[in-house]
SEDOBA-202753 format. One record per residue: residue number from 1; y, z, x of N, C-alpha, C in turn; residue in one letter. Coordinates in Angstrom, 2 decimals. Each point is the difference from the previous one (the first is absolute). Example, Ala and Ser with C-alpha at 12.3 -4.5 7.8 and 13.67 -1.06 7.14 Angstrom:
SEDOBA-202753
<node><pos>1</pos><n_y>-5.69</n_y><n_z>7.80</n_z><n_x>13.19</n_x><ca_y>1.19</ca_y><ca_z>0.00</ca_z><ca_x>-0.89</ca_x><c_y>1.20</c_y><c_z>0.00</c_z><c_x>0.90</c_x><code>A</code></node>
<node><pos>2</pos><n_y>1.05</n_y><n_z>-0.72</n_z><n_x>-0.35</n_x><ca_y>1.19</ca_y><ca_z>0.06</ca_z><ca_x>0.82</ca_x><c_y>1.09</c_y><c_z>0.73</c_z><c_x>-0.77</c_x><code>S</code></node>
***
This chain:
SEDOBA-202753
<node><pos>1</pos><n_y>-1.03</n_y><n_z>0.28</n_z><n_x>1.01</n_x><ca_y>1.13</ca_y><ca_z>-0.13</ca_z><ca_x>-1.41</ca_x><c_y>1.50</c_y><c_z>-0.10</c_z><c_x>1.25</c_x><code>M</code></node>
<node><pos>2</pos><n_y>0.66</n_y><n_z>-0.75</n_z><n_x>-0.03</n_x><ca_y>0.87</ca_y><ca_z>0.01</ca_z><ca_x>1.03</ca_x><c_y>1.53</c_y><c_z>0.34</c_z><c_x>-0.60</c_x><code>S</code></node>
<node><pos>3</pos><n_y>0.99</n_y><n_z>0.99</n_z><n_x>0.12</n_x><ca_y>0.72</ca_y><ca_z>0.30</ca_z><ca_x>0.00</ca_x><c_y>0.83</c_y><c_z>-1.16</c_z><c_x>-1.28</c_x><code>H</code></node>
<node><pos>4</pos><n_y>0.90</n_y><n_z>0.90</n_z><n_x>-0.50</n_x><ca_y>0.60</ca_y><ca_z>-0.29</ca_z><ca_x>-1.71</ca_x><c_y>1.19</c_y><c_z>-0.53</c_z><c_x>1.12</c_x><code>P</code></node>
<node><pos>5</pos><n_y>0.35</n_y><n_z>0.06</n_z><n_x>1.35</n_x><ca_y>1.49</ca_y><ca_z>-0.63</ca_z><ca_x>0.75</ca_x><c_y>-0.77</c_y><c_z>-1.32</c_z><c_x>0.33</c_x><code>A</code></node>
<node><pos>6</pos><n_y>-0.94</n_y><n_z>-0.06</n_z><n_x>0.62</n_x><ca_y>-0.75</ca_y><ca_z>-1.43</ca_z><ca_x>0.09</ca_x><c_y>0.11</c_y><c_z>-1.27</c_z><c_x>-0.80</c_x><code>L</code></node>
<node><pos>7</pos><n_y>0.04</n_y><n_z>1.04</n_z><n_x>-1.39</n_x><ca_y>0.13</ca_y><ca_z>-1.74</ca_z><ca_x>-0.86</ca_x><c_y>1.62</c_y><c_z>0.20</c_z><c_x>-0.91</c_x><code>R</code></node>
<node><pos>8</pos><n_y>1.26</n_y><n_z>0.57</n_z><n_x>0.72</n_x><ca_y>0.94</ca_y><ca_z>-0.29</ca_z><ca_x>-0.49</ca_x><c_y>0.56</c_y><c_z>-1.61</c_z><c_x>0.30</c_x><code>L</code></node>
<node><pos>9</pos><n_y>-0.07</n_y><n_z>-0.58</n_z><n_x>-0.76</n_x><ca_y>0.94</ca_y><ca_z>-1.33</ca_z><ca_x>0.76</ca_x><c_y>1.23</c_y><c_z>-0.31</c_z><c_x>0.52</c_x><code>D</code></node>
<node><pos>10</pos><n_y>-0.06</n_y><n_z>-0.46</n_z><n_x>0.70</n_x><ca_y>1.50</ca_y><ca_z>0.21</ca_z><ca_x>1.05</ca_x><c_y>0.52</c_y><c_z>-1.19</c_z><c_x>-0.61</c_x><code>D</code></node>
<node><pos>11</pos><n_y>-0.12</n_y><n_z>-1.64</n_z><n_x>-0.91</n_x><ca_y>0.80</ca_y><ca_z>0.28</ca_z><ca_x>-1.15</ca_x><c_y>1.21</c_y><c_z>0.17</c_z><c_x>-0.29</c_x><code>V</code></node>
<node><pos>12</pos><n_y>-1.12</n_y><n_z>0.60</n_z><n_x>-0.90</n_x><ca_y>0.15</ca_y><ca_z>1.01</ca_z><ca_x>-1.30</ca_x><c_y>0.70</c_y><c_z>1.08</c_z><c_x>0.09</c_x><code>V</code></node>
<node><pos>13</pos><n_y>-0.45</n_y><n_z>1.08</n_z><n_x>1.32</n_x><ca_y>0.56</ca_y><ca_z>1.26</ca_z><ca_x>-0.11</ca_x><c_y>2.13</c_y><c_z>-0.14</c_z><c_x>0.27</c_x><code>H</code></node>
<node><pos>14</pos><n_y>0.15</n_y><n_z>-0.71</n_z><n_x>0.70</n_x><ca_y>0.45</ca_y><ca_z>-0.22</ca_z><ca_x>0.24</ca_x><c_y>1.60</c_y><c_z>0.85</c_z><c_x>-0.47</c_x><code>Q</code></node>
<node><pos>15</pos><n_y>0.49</n_y><n_z>0.51</n_z><n_x>-0.37</n_x><ca_y>0.49</ca_y><ca_z>0.59</ca_z><ca_x>-0.62</ca_x><c_y>1.20</c_y><c_z>-0.88</c_z><c_x>-0.56</c_x><code>R</code></node>
<node><pos>16</pos><n_y>0.90</n_y><n_z>-0.66</n_z><n_x>-0.41</n_x><ca_y>0.55</ca_y><ca_z>-0.98</ca_z><ca_x>-0.90</ca_x><c_y>-1.31</c_y><c_z>-0.82</c_z><c_x>-0.57</c_x><code>V</code></node>
<node><pos>17</pos><n_y>-1.09</n_y><n_z>-0.97</n_z><n_x>0.81</n_x><ca_y>-1.00</ca_y><ca_z>-0.68</ca_z><ca_x>-1.20</ca_x><c_y>-0.17</c_y><c_z>1.22</c_z><c_x>-0.25</c_x><code>R</code></node>
<node><pos>18</pos><n_y>-0.60</n_y><n_z>0.60</n_z><n_x>0.46</n_x><ca_y>-0.77</ca_y><ca_z>0.94</ca_z><ca_x>-1.34</ca_x><c_y>0.96</c_y><c_z>0.54</c_z><c_x>-1.33</c_x><code>L</code></node>
<node><pos>19</pos><n_y>1.52</n_y><n_z>-0.26</n_z><n_x>0.07</n_x><ca_y>0.29</ca_y><ca_z>0.88</ca_z><ca_x>-0.96</ca_x><c_y>0.62</c_y><c_z>-1.59</c_z><c_x>-0.57</c_x><code>G</code></node>
<node><pos>20</pos><n_y>-0.02</n_y><n_z>-0.77</n_z><n_x>0.75</n_x><ca_y>0.07</ca_y><ca_z>-1.31</ca_z><ca_x>-1.26</ca_x><c_y>-1.58</c_y><c_z>0.24</c_z><c_x>-0.82</c_x><code>I</code></node>
<node><pos>21</pos><n_y>-0.79</n_y><n_z>-0.10</n_z><n_x>0.48</n_x><ca_y>-0.67</ca_y><ca_z>-0.13</ca_z><ca_x>-1.06</ca_x><c_y>-0.38</c_y><c_z>1.12</c_z><c_x>-0.87</c_x><code>L</code></node>
<node><pos>22</pos><n_y>0.19</n_y><n_z>0.96</n_z><n_x>-0.03</n_x><ca_y>0.36</ca_y><ca_z>0.89</ca_z><ca_x>-0.43</ca_x><c_y>0.50</c_y><c_z>-0.24</c_z><c_x>-1.26</c_x><code>A</code></node>
<node><pos>23</pos><n_y>1.32</n_y><n_z>-0.86</n_z><n_x>0.33</n_x><ca_y>1.19</ca_y><ca_z>0.21</ca_z><ca_x>-1.47</ca_x><c_y>-0.77</c_y><c_z>-1.09</c_z><c_x>-0.67</c_x><code>V</code></node>
<node><pos>24</pos><n_y>-0.64</n_y><n_z>-0.94</n_z><n_x>1.03</n_x><ca_y>-0.54</ca_y><ca_z>-1.33</ca_z><ca_x>-0.97</ca_x><c_y>-1.72</c_y><c_z>0.52</c_z><c_x>-0.48</c_x><code>L</code></node>
<node><pos>25</pos><n_y>-0.40</n_y><n_z>1.29</n_z><n_x>0.52</n_x><ca_y>-0.93</ca_y><ca_z>0.27</ca_z><ca_x>-1.15</ca_x><c_y>0.25</c_y><c_z>1.14</c_z><c_x>-1.01</c_x><code>A</code></node>
<node><pos>26</pos><n_y>1.22</n_y><n_z>0.00</n_z><n_x>-0.47</n_x><ca_y>1.19</ca_y><ca_z>0.17</ca_z><ca_x>-1.14</ca_x><c_y>0.11</c_y><c_z>-0.59</c_z><c_x>-1.46</c_x><code>E</code></node>
<node><pos>27</pos><n_y>0.00</n_y><n_z>-1.76</n_z><n_x>1.07</n_x><ca_y>0.44</ca_y><ca_z>-1.11</ca_z><ca_x>-0.88</ca_x><c_y>-0.81</c_y><c_z>-1.27</c_z><c_x>0.28</c_x><code>A</code></node>
<node><pos>28</pos><n_y>0.79</n_y><n_z>-0.78</n_z><n_x>-0.82</n_x><ca_y>-0.97</ca_y><ca_z>-1.33</ca_z><ca_x>-0.06</ca_x><c_y>0.30</c_y><c_z>-0.26</c_z><c_x>1.59</c_x><code>K</code></node>
<node><pos>29</pos><n_y>1.57</n_y><n_z>-0.32</n_z><n_x>-0.20</n_x><ca_y>0.48</ca_y><ca_z>-0.41</ca_z><ca_x>1.27</ca_x><c_y>1.71</c_y><c_z>0.39</c_z><c_x>0.14</c_x><code>R</code></node>
<node><pos>30</pos><n_y>0.04</n_y><n_z>-0.16</n_z><n_x>0.73</n_x><ca_y>2.02</ca_y><ca_z>1.15</ca_z><ca_x>0.04</ca_x><c_y>0.55</c_y><c_z>-1.61</c_z><c_x>0.96</c_x><code>A</code></node>
<node><pos>31</pos><n_y>1.40</n_y><n_z>0.35</n_z><n_x>-0.02</n_x><ca_y>1.06</ca_y><ca_z>-1.58</ca_z><ca_x>0.34</ca_x><c_y>0.21</c_y><c_z>0.62</c_z><c_x>1.51</c_x><code>D</code></node>
<node><pos>32</pos><n_y>0.12</n_y><n_z>-0.48</n_z><n_x>0.69</n_x><ca_y>0.44</ca_y><ca_z>0.60</ca_z><ca_x>1.26</ca_x><c_y>1.42</c_y><c_z>0.77</c_z><c_x>0.29</c_x><code>F</code></node>
<node><pos>33</pos><n_y>0.65</n_y><n_z>-0.15</n_z><n_x>-1.09</n_x><ca_y>1.06</ca_y><ca_z>1.02</ca_z><ca_x>0.48</ca_x><c_y>-0.25</c_y><c_z>1.61</c_z><c_x>-0.69</c_x><code>G</code></node>
<node><pos>34</pos><n_y>-0.50</n_y><n_z>-0.24</n_z><n_x>-0.49</n_x><ca_y>-0.98</ca_y><ca_z>1.59</ca_z><ca_x>-0.80</ca_x><c_y>-0.55</c_y><c_z>0.77</c_z><c_x>1.62</c_x><code>Y</code></node>
<node><pos>35</pos><n_y>-1.33</n_y><n_z>-1.20</n_z><n_x>0.18</n_x><ca_y>-0.07</ca_y><ca_z>0.46</ca_z><ca_x>0.96</ca_x><c_y>0.24</c_y><c_z>1.13</c_z><c_x>1.30</c_x><code>L</code></node>
<node><pos>36</pos><n_y>1.78</n_y><n_z>-1.42</n_z><n_x>0.54</n_x><ca_y>0.53</ca_y><ca_z>0.20</ca_z><ca_x>0.59</ca_x><c_y>0.55</c_y><c_z>1.96</c_z><c_x>-0.36</c_x><code>R</code></node>
<node><pos>37</pos><n_y>0.15</n_y><n_z>0.32</n_z><n_x>-0.38</n_x><ca_y>1.22</ca_y><ca_z>0.74</ca_z><ca_x>-1.15</ca_x><c_y>-1.44</c_y><c_z>1.23</c_z><c_x>-0.04</c_x><code>D</code></node>
<node><pos>38</pos><n_y>-0.42</n_y><n_z>-0.14</n_z><n_x>-0.84</n_x><ca_y>-1.78</ca_y><ca_z>1.05</ca_z><ca_x>0.11</ca_x><c_y>-0.21</c_y><c_z>0.33</c_z><c_x>1.41</c_x><code>A</code></node>
<node><pos>39</pos><n_y>0.10</n_y><n_z>-0.48</n_z><n_x>0.69</n_x><ca_y>-0.49</ca_y><ca_z>0.26</ca_z><ca_x>1.60</ca_x><c_y>0.72</c_y><c_z>-0.12</c_z><c_x>1.39</c_x><code>L</code></node>
<node><pos>40</pos><n_y>1.36</n_y><n_z>-0.01</n_z><n_x>-0.65</n_x><ca_y>1.24</ca_y><ca_z>0.15</ca_z><ca_x>0.80</ca_x><c_y>0.43</c_y><c_z>-0.93</c_z><c_x>1.34</c_x><code>D</code></node>
<node><pos>41</pos><n_y>-0.79</n_y><n_z>-0.89</n_z><n_x>-0.40</n_x><ca_y>0.60</ca_y><ca_z>-1.08</ca_z><ca_x>1.32</ca_x><c_y>0.41</c_y><c_z>-0.67</c_z><c_x>0.14</c_x><code>L</code></node>
<node><pos>42</pos><n_y>0.46</n_y><n_z>-1.20</n_z><n_x>1.11</n_x><ca_y>0.25</ca_y><ca_z>-0.94</ca_z><ca_x>0.14</ca_x><c_y>-0.68</c_y><c_z>-1.17</c_z><c_x>-0.33</c_x><code>S</code></node>
<node><pos>43</pos><n_y>1.28</n_y><n_z>-1.42</n_z><n_x>-0.48</n_x><ca_y>-1.17</ca_y><ca_z>-0.97</ca_z><ca_x>-0.83</ca_x><c_y>-0.86</c_y><c_z>-0.53</c_z><c_x>1.46</c_x><code>D</code></node>
<node><pos>44</pos><n_y>0.81</n_y><n_z>0.02</n_z><n_x>1.17</n_x><ca_y>-1.43</ca_y><ca_z>-0.53</ca_z><ca_x>1.45</ca_x><c_y>-1.15</c_y><c_z>0.88</c_z><c_x>-0.75</c_x><code>G</code></node>
<node><pos>45</pos><n_y>-0.21</n_y><n_z>0.81</n_z><n_x>0.05</n_x><ca_y>-0.24</ca_y><ca_z>0.83</ca_z><ca_x>0.32</ca_x><c_y>-1.13</c_y><c_z>0.13</c_z><c_x>-1.15</c_x><code>N</code></node>
<node><pos>46</pos><n_y>-0.20</n_y><n_z>0.28</n_z><n_x>-1.20</n_x><ca_y>-0.77</ca_y><ca_z>-0.29</ca_z><ca_x>-0.64</ca_x><c_y>-0.08</c_y><c_z>-1.61</c_z><c_x>0.39</c_x><code>L</code></node>
<node><pos>47</pos><n_y>0.88</n_y><n_z>-1.34</n_z><n_x>0.16</n_x><ca_y>-1.54</ca_y><ca_z>-1.15</ca_z><ca_x>-0.13</ca_x><c_y>-0.56</c_y><c_z>0.50</c_z><c_x>1.32</c_x><code>S</code></node>
<node><pos>48</pos><n_y>0.06</n_y><n_z>0.16</n_z><n_x>0.96</n_x><ca_y>-1.44</ca_y><ca_z>0.42</ca_z><ca_x>1.04</ca_x><c_y>-0.73</c_y><c_z>0.55</c_z><c_x>-1.21</c_x><code>R</code></node>
<node><pos>49</pos><n_y>-0.33</n_y><n_z>1.04</n_z><n_x>-0.12</n_x><ca_y>-0.85</ca_y><ca_z>1.01</ca_z><ca_x>-0.54</ca_x><c_y>-0.24</c_y><c_z>-0.90</c_z><c_x>-1.37</c_x><code>H</code></node>
<node><pos>50</pos><n_y>0.56</n_y><n_z>-0.54</n_z><n_x>-0.24</n_x><ca_y>-1.16</ca_y><ca_z>-0.83</ca_z><ca_x>-1.43</ca_x><c_y>-0.67</c_y><c_z>-1.52</c_z><c_x>0.38</c_x><code>I</code></node>
<node><pos>51</pos><n_y>0.90</n_y><n_z>0.26</n_z><n_x>1.25</n_x><ca_y>-0.47</ca_y><ca_z>-1.47</ca_z><ca_x>0.95</ca_x><c_y>-1.71</c_y><c_z>-0.09</c_z><c_x>0.45</c_x><code>Q</code></node>
<node><pos>52</pos><n_y>0.43</n_y><n_z>1.32</n_z><n_x>0.71</n_x><ca_y>-1.80</ca_y><ca_z>0.43</ca_z><ca_x>0.55</ca_x><c_y>-0.56</c_y><c_z>0.34</c_z><c_x>-0.73</c_x><code>V</code></node>
<node><pos>53</pos><n_y>0.12</n_y><n_z>0.83</n_z><n_x>-1.71</n_x><ca_y>-0.75</ca_y><ca_z>0.02</ca_z><ca_x>-1.91</ca_x><c_y>-0.85</c_y><c_z>-1.53</c_z><c_x>-0.08</c_x><code>L</code></node>
<node><pos>54</pos><n_y>0.81</n_y><n_z>-0.64</n_z><n_x>0.01</n_x><ca_y>-0.04</ca_y><ca_z>-1.35</ca_z><ca_x>-0.92</ca_x><c_y>-1.22</c_y><c_z>-0.89</c_z><c_x>1.29</c_x><code>E</code></node>
<node><pos>55</pos><n_y>0.33</n_y><n_z>0.44</n_z><n_x>1.59</n_x><ca_y>-0.65</ca_y><ca_z>-0.93</ca_z><ca_x>0.87</ca_x><c_y>-1.30</c_y><c_z>0.64</c_z><c_x>0.41</c_x><code>E</code></node>
<node><pos>56</pos><n_y>-0.41</n_y><n_z>1.34</n_z><n_x>-0.80</n_x><ca_y>-0.99</ca_y><ca_z>0.66</ca_z><ca_x>-0.34</ca_x><c_y>-0.92</c_y><c_z>-0.13</c_z><c_x>-1.27</c_x><code>A</code></node>
<node><pos>57</pos><n_y>0.63</n_y><n_z>-1.23</n_z><n_x>-0.87</n_x><ca_y>-0.24</ca_y><ca_z>0.04</ca_z><ca_x>-1.35</ca_x><c_y>0.01</c_y><c_z>1.34</c_z><c_x>-0.92</c_x><code>G</code></node>
<node><pos>58</pos><n_y>1.10</n_y><n_z>1.23</n_z><n_x>0.55</n_x><ca_y>0.10</ca_y><ca_z>0.86</ca_z><ca_x>-1.19</ca_x><c_y>1.05</c_y><c_z>0.01</c_z><c_x>-0.72</c_x><code>L</code></node>
<node><pos>59</pos><n_y>0.64</n_y><n_z>-0.93</n_z><n_x>0.53</n_x><ca_y>1.42</ca_y><ca_z>-0.29</ca_z><ca_x>-1.71</ca_x><c_y>0.06</c_y><c_z>-1.37</c_z><c_x>0.43</c_x><code>V</code></node>
<node><pos>60</pos><n_y>0.51</n_y><n_z>-0.21</n_z><n_x>-1.78</n_x><ca_y>0.40</ca_y><ca_z>-1.64</ca_z><ca_x>-0.06</ca_x><c_y>1.41</c_y><c_z>0.45</c_z><c_x>0.11</c_x><code>S</code></node>
<node><pos>61</pos><n_y>0.54</n_y><n_z>-1.36</n_z><n_x>0.56</n_x><ca_y>1.71</ca_y><ca_z>-0.24</ca_z><ca_x>-0.11</ca_x><c_y>0.01</c_y><c_z>-1.07</c_z><c_x>-2.15</c_x><code>V</code></node>
<node><pos>62</pos><n_y>0.83</n_y><n_z>0.59</n_z><n_x>-0.40</n_x><ca_y>0.62</ca_y><ca_z>-1.71</ca_z><ca_x>-1.06</ca_x><c_y>1.85</c_y><c_z>0.19</c_z><c_x>0.49</c_x><code>E</code></node>
<node><pos>63</pos><n_y>0.38</n_y><n_z>-1.16</n_z><n_x>0.06</n_x><ca_y>0.83</ca_y><ca_z>-0.27</ca_z><ca_x>-0.66</ca_x><c_y>1.62</c_y><c_z>-1.10</c_z><c_x>-0.36</c_x><code>K</code></node>
<node><pos>64</pos><n_y>0.22</n_y><n_z>0.39</n_z><n_x>-0.52</n_x><ca_y>0.08</ca_y><ca_z>-0.35</ca_z><ca_x>-1.48</ca_x><c_y>2.65</c_y><c_z>0.76</c_z><c_x>0.14</c_x><code>G</code></node>
<node><pos>65</pos><n_y>-0.82</n_y><n_z>-0.63</n_z><n_x>-1.36</n_x><ca_y>1.68</ca_y><ca_z>0.23</ca_z><ca_x>-0.58</ca_x><c_y>0.49</c_y><c_z>1.29</c_z><c_x>-1.31</c_x><code>Y</code></node>
<node><pos>66</pos><n_y>0.56</n_y><n_z>0.29</n_z><n_x>0.19</n_x><ca_y>-0.23</ca_y><ca_z>1.12</ca_z><ca_x>-1.53</ca_x><c_y>1.96</c_y><c_z>-0.18</c_z><c_x>-0.60</c_x><code>E</code></node>
<node><pos>67</pos><n_y>-0.40</n_y><n_z>-1.36</n_z><n_x>-0.89</n_x><ca_y>1.37</ca_y><ca_z>-0.68</ca_z><ca_x>-0.22</ca_x><c_y>0.65</c_y><c_z>-0.99</c_z><c_x>0.58</c_x><code>G</code></node>
<node><pos>68</pos><n_y>1.09</n_y><n_z>0.04</n_z><n_x>1.30</n_x><ca_y>0.87</ca_y><ca_z>-0.39</ca_z><ca_x>1.04</ca_x><c_y>-0.28</c_y><c_z>1.08</c_z><c_x>1.11</c_x><code>R</code></node>
<node><pos>69</pos><n_y>-0.64</n_y><n_z>0.58</n_z><n_x>0.40</n_x><ca_y>-0.75</ca_y><ca_z>1.42</ca_z><ca_x>0.74</ca_x><c_y>-0.38</c_y><c_z>-0.30</c_z><c_x>1.09</c_x><code>R</code></node>
<node><pos>70</pos><n_y>-0.64</n_y><n_z>-0.56</n_z><n_x>1.15</n_x><ca_y>-1.55</ca_y><ca_z>0.18</ca_z><ca_x>0.35</ca_x><c_y>-0.47</c_y><c_z>1.10</c_z><c_x>-0.06</c_x><code>P</code></node>
<node><pos>71</pos><n_y>-1.53</n_y><n_z>-0.24</n_z><n_x>0.27</n_x><ca_y>-0.30</ca_y><ca_z>1.68</ca_z><ca_x>-0.17</ca_x><c_y>-1.63</c_y><c_z>-0.24</c_z><c_x>0.34</c_x><code>R</code></node>
<node><pos>72</pos><n_y>-0.63</n_y><n_z>1.10</n_z><n_x>1.01</n_x><ca_y>-1.03</ca_y><ca_z>-0.43</ca_z><ca_x>0.84</ca_x><c_y>-0.74</c_y><c_z>1.63</c_z><c_x>-0.57</c_x><code>T</code></node>
<node><pos>73</pos><n_y>-1.38</n_y><n_z>-0.35</n_z><n_x>-1.00</n_x><ca_y>-1.03</ca_y><ca_z>0.81</ca_z><ca_x>-0.43</ca_x><c_y>-1.03</c_y><c_z>0.22</c_z><c_x>0.85</c_x><code>W</code></node>
<node><pos>74</pos><n_y>-0.26</n_y><n_z>1.67</n_z><n_x>0.42</n_x><ca_y>-1.07</ca_y><ca_z>-0.03</ca_z><ca_x>0.75</ca_x><c_y>-1.06</c_y><c_z>1.00</c_z><c_x>-1.24</c_x><code>V</code></node>
<node><pos>75</pos><n_y>-1.34</n_y><n_z>-0.48</n_z><n_x>0.65</n_x><ca_y>-1.19</ca_y><ca_z>0.41</ca_z><ca_x>-1.12</ca_x><c_y>-1.01</c_y><c_z>-0.19</c_z><c_x>1.01</c_x><code>S</code></node>
<node><pos>76</pos><n_y>-0.45</n_y><n_z>1.66</n_z><n_x>-0.20</n_x><ca_y>-1.29</ca_y><ca_z>0.22</ca_z><ca_x>0.47</ca_x><c_y>-1.10</c_y><c_z>-1.10</c_z><c_x>-0.51</c_x><code>A</code></node>
<node><pos>77</pos><n_y>-0.46</n_y><n_z>0.18</n_z><n_x>1.29</n_x><ca_y>-1.66</ca_y><ca_z>-1.38</ca_z><ca_x>-0.90</ca_x><c_y>-1.08</c_y><c_z>0.69</c_z><c_x>0.28</c_x><code>T</code></node>
<node><pos>78</pos><n_y>-1.33</n_y><n_z>-0.17</n_z><n_x>-0.89</n_x><ca_y>-1.16</ca_y><ca_z>0.87</ca_z><ca_x>0.55</ca_x><c_y>-0.67</c_y><c_z>1.15</c_z><c_x>0.79</c_x><code>K</code></node>
<node><pos>79</pos><n_y>0.28</n_y><n_z>-1.23</n_z><n_x>1.38</n_x><ca_y>-0.32</ca_y><ca_z>0.05</ca_z><ca_x>1.61</ca_x><c_y>1.28</c_y><c_z>1.37</c_z><c_x>0.30</c_x><code>R</code></node>
<node><pos>80</pos><n_y>0.93</n_y><n_z>-0.63</n_z><n_x>-1.04</n_x><ca_y>1.38</ca_y><ca_z>1.11</ca_z><ca_x>0.48</ca_x><c_y>-0.56</c_y><c_z>1.85</c_z><c_x>-0.43</c_x><code>G</code></node>
<node><pos>81</pos><n_y>0.11</n_y><n_z>-0.48</n_z><n_x>-1.32</n_x><ca_y>-0.87</ca_y><ca_z>1.34</ca_z><ca_x>-0.67</ca_x><c_y>-1.23</c_y><c_z>0.45</c_z><c_x>0.49</c_x><code>R</code></node>
<node><pos>82</pos><n_y>-0.96</n_y><n_z>0.02</n_z><n_x>-0.26</n_x><ca_y>-1.42</ca_y><ca_z>0.28</ca_z><ca_x>1.37</ca_x><c_y>0.09</c_y><c_z>0.19</c_z><c_x>0.78</c_x><code>T</code></node>
<node><pos>83</pos><n_y>0.73</n_y><n_z>-0.54</n_z><n_x>1.76</n_x><ca_y>1.01</ca_y><ca_z>0.65</ca_z><ca_x>0.70</ca_x><c_y>0.79</c_y><c_z>1.89</c_z><c_x>-0.44</c_x><code>A</code></node>
<node><pos>84</pos><n_y>1.02</n_y><n_z>0.00</n_z><n_x>-0.40</n_x><ca_y>1.11</ca_y><ca_z>0.49</ca_z><ca_x>-0.63</ca_x><c_y>-1.24</c_y><c_z>1.58</c_z><c_x>-0.16</c_x><code>L</code></node>
<node><pos>85</pos><n_y>-1.41</n_y><n_z>-0.82</n_z><n_x>-1.32</n_x><ca_y>-0.81</ca_y><ca_z>0.98</ca_z><ca_x>-0.76</ca_x><c_y>-1.13</c_y><c_z>1.10</c_z><c_x>1.59</c_x><code>D</code></node>
<node><pos>86</pos><n_y>-0.62</n_y><n_z>-1.01</n_z><n_x>1.09</n_x><ca_y>-0.60</ca_y><ca_z>0.63</ca_z><ca_x>1.08</ca_x><c_y>1.29</c_y><c_z>0.85</c_z><c_x>0.80</c_x><code>A</code></node>
<node><pos>87</pos><n_y>1.10</n_y><n_z>-0.28</n_z><n_x>-0.20</n_x><ca_y>1.26</ca_y><ca_z>0.43</ca_z><ca_x>0.89</ca_x><c_y>-0.09</c_y><c_z>1.33</c_z><c_x>-0.50</c_x><code>E</code></node>
<node><pos>88</pos><n_y>-0.35</n_y><n_z>0.08</n_z><n_x>-1.17</n_x><ca_y>0.55</ca_y><ca_z>1.30</ca_z><ca_x>-0.61</ca_x><c_y>-1.12</c_y><c_z>1.75</c_z><c_x>-0.08</c_x><code>L</code></node>
<node><pos>89</pos><n_y>-1.14</n_y><n_z>-1.50</n_z><n_x>-0.03</n_x><ca_y>-1.67</ca_y><ca_z>0.95</ca_z><ca_x>0.09</ca_x><c_y>0.20</c_y><c_z>0.33</c_z><c_x>1.23</c_x><code>G</code></node>
<node><pos>90</pos><n_y>0.72</n_y><n_z>-0.48</n_z><n_x>1.22</n_x><ca_y>-0.08</ca_y><ca_z>1.02</ca_z><ca_x>1.75</ca_x><c_y>0.71</c_y><c_z>0.97</c_z><c_x>-0.27</c_x><code>S</code></node>
<node><pos>91</pos><n_y>1.09</n_y><n_z>-0.64</n_z><n_x>-0.25</n_x><ca_y>0.92</ca_y><ca_z>1.28</ca_z><ca_x>-0.38</ca_x><c_y>-0.34</c_y><c_z>1.28</c_z><c_x>-0.47</c_x><code>L</code></node>
<node><pos>92</pos><n_y>-0.63</n_y><n_z>-0.29</n_z><n_x>-1.09</n_x><ca_y>-0.55</ca_y><ca_z>1.48</ca_z><ca_x>-1.06</ca_x><c_y>-0.72</c_y><c_z>0.37</c_z><c_x>1.06</c_x><code>R</code></node>
<node><pos>93</pos><n_y>-0.80</n_y><n_z>-0.80</n_z><n_x>0.35</n_x><ca_y>-1.58</ca_y><ca_z>0.40</ca_z><ca_x>0.67</ca_x><c_y>0.81</c_y><c_z>1.27</c_z><c_x>1.56</c_x><code>E</code></node>
<node><pos>94</pos><n_y>0.90</n_y><n_z>-1.08</n_z><n_x>0.50</n_x><ca_y>0.54</ca_y><ca_z>0.51</ca_z><ca_x>1.59</ca_x><c_y>0.72</c_y><c_z>1.19</c_z><c_x>-0.66</c_x><code>L</code></node>
<node><pos>95</pos><n_y>0.95</n_y><n_z>0.34</n_z><n_x>-0.98</n_x><ca_y>0.44</ca_y><ca_z>1.75</ca_z><ca_x>-0.44</ca_x><c_y>-1.43</c_y><c_z>0.39</c_z><c_x>-0.64</c_x><code>I</code></node>
<node><pos>96</pos><n_y>-0.64</n_y><n_z>-0.16</n_z><n_x>-0.36</n_x><ca_y>-0.98</ca_y><ca_z>0.55</ca_z><ca_x>-0.28</ca_x><c_y>-0.45</c_y><c_z>0.51</c_z><c_x>1.09</c_x><code>S</code></node>
<node><pos>97</pos><n_y>-0.85</n_y><n_z>-0.35</n_z><n_x>1.09</n_x><ca_y>-0.09</ca_y><ca_z>0.93</ca_z><ca_x>1.20</ca_x><c_y>0.61</c_y><c_z>0.45</c_z><c_x>0.79</c_x><code>R</code></node>
<node><pos>98</pos><n_y>1.52</n_y><n_z>-0.37</n_z><n_x>0.19</n_x><ca_y>0.91</ca_y><ca_z>1.19</ca_z><ca_x>0.98</ca_x><c_y>0.04</c_y><c_z>1.08</c_z><c_x>-1.47</c_x><code>V</code></node>
<node><pos>99</pos><n_y>-0.05</n_y><n_z>-0.29</n_z><n_x>-0.59</n_x><ca_y>0.42</ca_y><ca_z>1.55</ca_z><ca_x>-1.36</ca_x><c_y>-1.61</c_y><c_z>0.15</c_z><c_x>0.08</c_x><code>D</code></node>
<node><pos>100</pos><n_y>-0.65</n_y><n_z>-0.17</n_z><n_x>0.25</n_x><ca_y>-1.64</ca_y><ca_z>1.12</ca_z><ca_x>-0.52</ca_x><c_y>-0.26</c_y><c_z>-0.09</c_z><c_x>-1.44</c_x><code>G</code></node>
<node><pos>101</pos><n_y>0.35</n_y><n_z>-0.82</n_z><n_x>0.02</n_x><ca_y>-1.00</ca_y><ca_z>-0.66</ca_z><ca_x>-1.35</ca_x><c_y>-0.90</c_y><c_z>-0.82</c_z><c_x>0.11</c_x><code>K</code></node>
<node><pos>102</pos><n_y>-1.24</n_y><n_z>-0.07</n_z><n_x>-0.94</n_x><ca_y>-0.80</ca_y><ca_z>-0.84</ca_z><ca_x>-0.07</ca_x><c_y>0.34</c_y><c_z>-1.19</c_z><c_x>-1.06</c_x><code>P</code></node>
***
């Protein structure tokens, strides 16, 4: 049996990317501006983290317009939701071991 820390996914575990996936777990999709404000990030920083998640197949990005305003929406893919669930499971197990609870 491996230690739960070994099961943490480097792509998902990074603070901002974990935050993006957590926000997306609460909604079908989120607007770029909402993610930026909710996670207190710059446009460039958020864009880069979304790119990493997209390249890993964990999120999908949809660009369009709302009225005349350009919009970017981000959604978690099935693979992204599965990766978040696995990450949270590993974190729960890690916390349980540290707290001494089975």
